[in-house]
C-alpha positions in Angstrom: 9.2 52.0 1.8 13.4 52.5 1.9 15.5 49.6 3.8 18.9 50.4 5.7 21.3 48.0 4.6 23.6 47.5 7.6 27.4 46.3 6.5 28.8 44.9 9.5 32.7 43.8 10.1 33.5 40.3 9.5 33.8 38.7 13.1 32.5 41.5 15.2 30.8 39.3 17.8 34.4 37.8 18.5 36.3 40.8 18.6 33.8 42.3 20.7 33.9 39.6 23.3 37.9 40.2 23.3 37.9 43.6 23.6 35.7 43.4 26.4 37.7 40.7 28.3 40.4 43.1 28.1 38.5 46.0 29.7 36.9 43.7 32.1 40.0 42.3 33.2 41.9 45.7 33.5 38.8 47.0 35.5 39.0 44.1 38.0 42.8 44.7 38.4 43.3 41.0 37.0 45.5 42.8 34.0 47.9 45.5 33.6 46.7 48.0 30.9 48.7 47.7 27.8 50.7 50.9 26.2 51.2 49.7 23.0 48.4 50.1 20.5 49.8 48.0 17.8 50.1 44.9 20.1 46.9 45.3 21.0 45.1 45.8 17.9 47.2 42.7 16.6 46.1 40.5 19.3 42.6 41.8 19.1 42.3 41.2 15.0 44.3 37.6 14.8 43.0 36.1 12.0 43.0 32.3 12.2 40.5 32.5 15.0 38.9 36.1 14.4 35.7 34.6 12.1 34.6 32.1 14.4 36.6 31.7 17.5 37.7 30.4 19.7 37.4 33.6 21.9 40.4 34.3 23.0 41.5 35.9 26.3 44.0 39.1 26.4 45.7 37.7 29.3 46.5 34.7 27.0 46.9 36.3 23.7 49.0 39.5 24.8 51.6 37.8 26.6 52.5 35.9 23.1 52.4 38.8 20.9 55.0 40.1 23.1 57.0 37.1 22.6 56.6 35.3 19.3 58.7 32.4 18.8 58.7 29.5 15.6 57.2 26.2 16.5 59.2 23.1 17.5 58.7 20.3 14.5 56.5 18.0 17.0 54.4 21.4 17.3 54.2 22.1 13.9 53.1 18.4 13.2 50.5 18.7 15.6 49.5 21.7 13.5 49.1 20.0 10.6 47.0 17.3 12.4 44.7 19.7 13.6 44.3 21.2 10.2 43.8 17.5 8.3 41.4 16.6 11.2 39.4 20.1 10.8 39.2 19.3 6.6 37.6 15.9 7.4 35.0 17.3 10.0 34.1 20.2 7.7 33.8 17.8 4.5 31.7 15.7 6.6 29.5 18.6 7.9 28.9 19.5 4.3 27.5 16.1 3.3 25.3 16.0 6.5 23.5 19.2 5.4 21.7 17.5 2.5 19.5 15.4 5.0 19.6 18.0 7.6 18.2 20.6 5.3 15.5 18.0 3.7 14.0 17.4 7.2 13.8 21.2 8.5 12.6 22.4 5.0 9.9 19.3 4.6 8.7 19.4 8.3 5.7 17.7 8.1 6.0 15.4 5.0 8.7 13.1 6.4 8.6 9.8 8.5 9.4 10.3 12.3 12.7 8.4 11.3 13.8 10.9 8.5 12.9 13.7 11.1 15.6 12.5 13.7 17.7 11.7 10.8 18.0 15.1 9.7 18.3 16.7 13.3 21.1 13.9 14.2 22.5 15.4 10.9 22.3 19.2 12.1 23.8 17.7 15.3 26.8 16.3 13.4 26.7 19.3 10.7 27.2 21.8 13.1 29.7 20.4 15.3 31.7 19.3 12.6 31.6 22.3 11.2 32.4 24.4 13.9 34.8 22.3 15.6 36.2 21.9 12.5 37.1 25.8 11.6 38.4 25.8 15.3 40.5 22.6 15.0 42.1 24.4 11.5 42.6 27.9 13.7 44.4 26.3 16.4 46.6 24.4 13.9 47.6 27.1 11.8 48.0 29.3 14.9 50.5 27.0 15.8 52.2 26.8 12.7 52.5 31.0 13.2 53.6 30.4 16.8 50.8 30.6 18.8 48.8 28.4 21.4 45.1 28.7 21.4 43.2 26.9 24.1 40.7 23.9 23.0 37.3 24.9 22.3 35.3 21.5 22.0 36.1 18.4 23.9 33.8 15.5 22.5 30.5 17.5 23.9 28.0 14.9 22.7 29.8 12.4 25.1 28.6 14.9 27.7 26.5 13.2 30.7 24.4 16.4 31.6 23.7 19.7 30.1 26.2 21.2 33.0 29.0 18.8 31.4 27.6 19.7 28.0 28.6 23.4 28.3 31.9 22.4 29.9 33.0 20.4 26.4 30.9 22.8 23.7 32.3 26.1 22.7 34.6 26.2 25.9 36.0 30.0 25.0 32.0 31.3 24.9 30.7 29.3 28.1 33.6 30.3 29.8 33.5 33.8 28.7 29.6 33.8 29.9 30.4 32.6 32.8 33.7 34.9 33.9 32.0 37.6 32.6 28.6 37.8 32.9 27.1 35.2 35.3 29.6 35.8 38.0 29.2 39.5 37.6 25.3 39.1 38.1 26.4 37.7 41.8 26.6 34.0 40.4 25.6 31.6 42.8 25.2 34.2 46.0 22.1 35.2 47.4 19.8 32.5 46.1 20.0 34.1 42.7 21.5 31.0 40.6 18.6 30.2 38.9 17.9 34.0 37.9 21.5 34.5 36.6 21.5 31.1 34.8 18.7 32.1 32.9 19.9 35.7 31.9 23.4 34.1 30.8 21.5 31.6 28.6 19.5 33.9 27.1 21.8 36.6 26.3 24.4 33.8 24.7 21.1 32.4 22.6 20.9 36.2 21.7 24.4 36.4 20.6 23.9 34.1 18.0 21.1 36.0 16.2 17.9 38.0 17.1 15.8 35.7 16.5 12.8 34.1 18.9 14.5 30.6 18.0 17.6 31.3 19.6 16.0 32.9 22.3 13.8 29.9 22.8 17.1 27.8 22.4 18.8 30.0 25.5 15.8 29.5 27.5 15.7 25.9 26.9 19.2 25.5 27.9 19.0 27.5 31.0 15.9 25.3 32.1 17.9 22.0 31.5 20.7 23.5 33.3 18.6 24.5 36.2 16.8 21.1 36.5 20.0 19.4 36.5 21.5 21.4 39.6 18.1 21.1 41.1 18.0 17.2 40.8 21.8 17.0 41.9 20.8 18.5 45.1 18.2 16.0 46.1 19.0 13.0 48.1 17.0 10.7 45.9 19.2 11.7 42.8 22.6 12.1 44.8 23.7 8.2 44.6 22.6 8.1 40.9 24.6 11.1 40.1 27.8 9.9 41.7 27.3 6.5 40.5 30.0 5.4 37.6 28.0 2.3 36.6 28.1 2.0 32.9 24.1 1.5 32.6 23.8 4.5 35.1 26.5 6.6 32.6 24.7 5.2 29.7 21.2 6.5 31.1 22.5 10.1 31.7 24.2 10.4 28.3 21.2 9.4 26.8 19.0 11.7 28.3 21.6 14.4 27.8 21.9 13.7 23.8 18.1 13.8 23.6 17.6 17.3 25.5 20.8 18.4 23.2 19.1 17.5 20.3 15.7 19.2 20.9 17.7 22.0 21.5 19.3 22.1 18.1 15.5 22.0 16.5 15.2 25.4 18.1 18.6 26.7 16.9 18.4 25.2 13.3 14.1 26.1 12.6 13.5 29.0 10.7 11.0 30.0 13.0 8.9 29.5 16.3 5.9 27.4 14.4 8.4 25.1 12.5 10.1 24.3 15.5 7.1 23.1 17.4 5.7 21.2 14.3 9.3 19.4 14.2 9.3 18.5 17.7 6.0 17.1 17.5 6.7 15.2 14.4 10.2 13.8 16.1 7.3 12.2 18.7 4.7 10.9 16.4 4.4 7.2 16.7 3.4 5.1 13.8 3.7 8.1 11.4 1.7 7.6 8.5 4.3 9.0 6.4 6.2 6.5 4.0 9.7 6.0 4.7 11.8 7.2 1.5 14.1 5.2 0.1 17.2 4.3 1.9 16.0 5.8 5.0 17.3 3.4 7.6 20.8 3.3 5.4 20.9 7.1 6.0 20.0 7.0 9.6 22.7 4.4 10.3 25.5 6.2 8.3 24.5 9.7 9.8 24.7 7.8 13.2 28.2 6.2 12.4 29.7 9.6 11.1 28.9 11.5 14.2 30.4 8.7 16.7 33.8 8.3 14.4 34.3 11.9 14.8 34.0 12.1 18.2 36.1 9.0 18.4 38.4 10.8 16.5 38.4 13.9 18.5 39.0 12.0 21.7 42.1 10.2 20.1 43.4 13.3 18.8 43.1 14.8 22.4 44.5 12.1 24.5 46.8 10.1 22.1 47.7 12.6 19.2 51.3 12.1 20.2 51.3 8.5 19.4 50.7 8.8 15.7 52.9 12.0 15.3 55.6 10.1 16.6 55.3 7.2 13.6 56.7 9.5 11.0 55.7 7.3 7.6 52.2 6.6 8.8 51.5 10.3 10.3 52.2 11.6 7.0 50.2 9.0 5.1 47.3 10.1 7.2 48.0 13.7 6.7 48.2 13.4 2.6 45.1 10.5 2.1 42.8 12.4 4.7 43.6 16.0 2.9 43.3 14.2 -0.6 39.9 12.6 0.1 38.8 16.5 1.4 39.8 17.5 -2.0 38.0 15.1 -3.8 35.1 14.7 -2.2 34.1 18.7 -0.6 32.6 20.9 -2.1 34.9 24.3 -2.0 31.9 26.7 -2.5 30.5 25.8 0.9 31.4 28.2 3.7 31.4 27.9 7.5 27.8 27.7 9.0 28.9 29.4 12.0 29.7 32.5 10.0 26.1 33.0 10.2 26.3 33.4 13.9 
């Protein structure tokens, strides 16, 4: 039997979304059509973010194509910082791939602790790998004189599934909301649940044509819908608006637990593997013996995921404090990049290139 081998252009999903945003904005009257084809193609194929995002809106990038200005020195320093942070994240993500691959390949032959380590490692891997790419893309764009919006905002600190999607892959979640969810009717006509599910299912399929991605999208659709439902119940109103530390800690723990379960569907090779892994995660008193240094690997994985988010929070909120200290700033840049070159593996591609 002959097999067809399809060759797809690099970054097809991203520039498809970007061209669709232009078409829809022009159709809605939110953007005037451009007459310059070269300018439009240049915006559509803007290389720093083309392969893995962020997804750029035409109304954001086209005006910058019309008037390109050289970055100021302070802006250039911020670009160097983002590139370095992205390299550090990517290096850490490649290391986390080791326990993640082991857990998702072994499935039944590992202890419960090692399975949780693997799932947590994958959560850290996909975040470090994907947000690392976008950090470098944003930093490189700054050096070229362009401004690309933030695509991640410490997502694993989210306090609800809805909050998570305001922080994770912001350019995709906002695109799905503005061009799909709202087009379906949004919250009108009591169709919010239906529209959320359709949006999230299509968001899952965007990552790949597999049942695991459909399940991942459906799972997030379900927990987002449940979040909205609970928020509307009088019993949860006071809990939802409480700023007490214990309340926020509980909301974070439940949210992070649900996000980790979702990543099992995203990473598993098929639905049977995903169900097996989820079952193993909840096996109390597993008879499988712990591997060597299992607790240490779990602790190091946890610490790294936490440190990456602390680093991100600092860069978002207080990067200028570091950038204003020239000596310390360049020391961080040089040491950070040197460590990445020494520890990292140049042959490891970005995981999000697959989706």
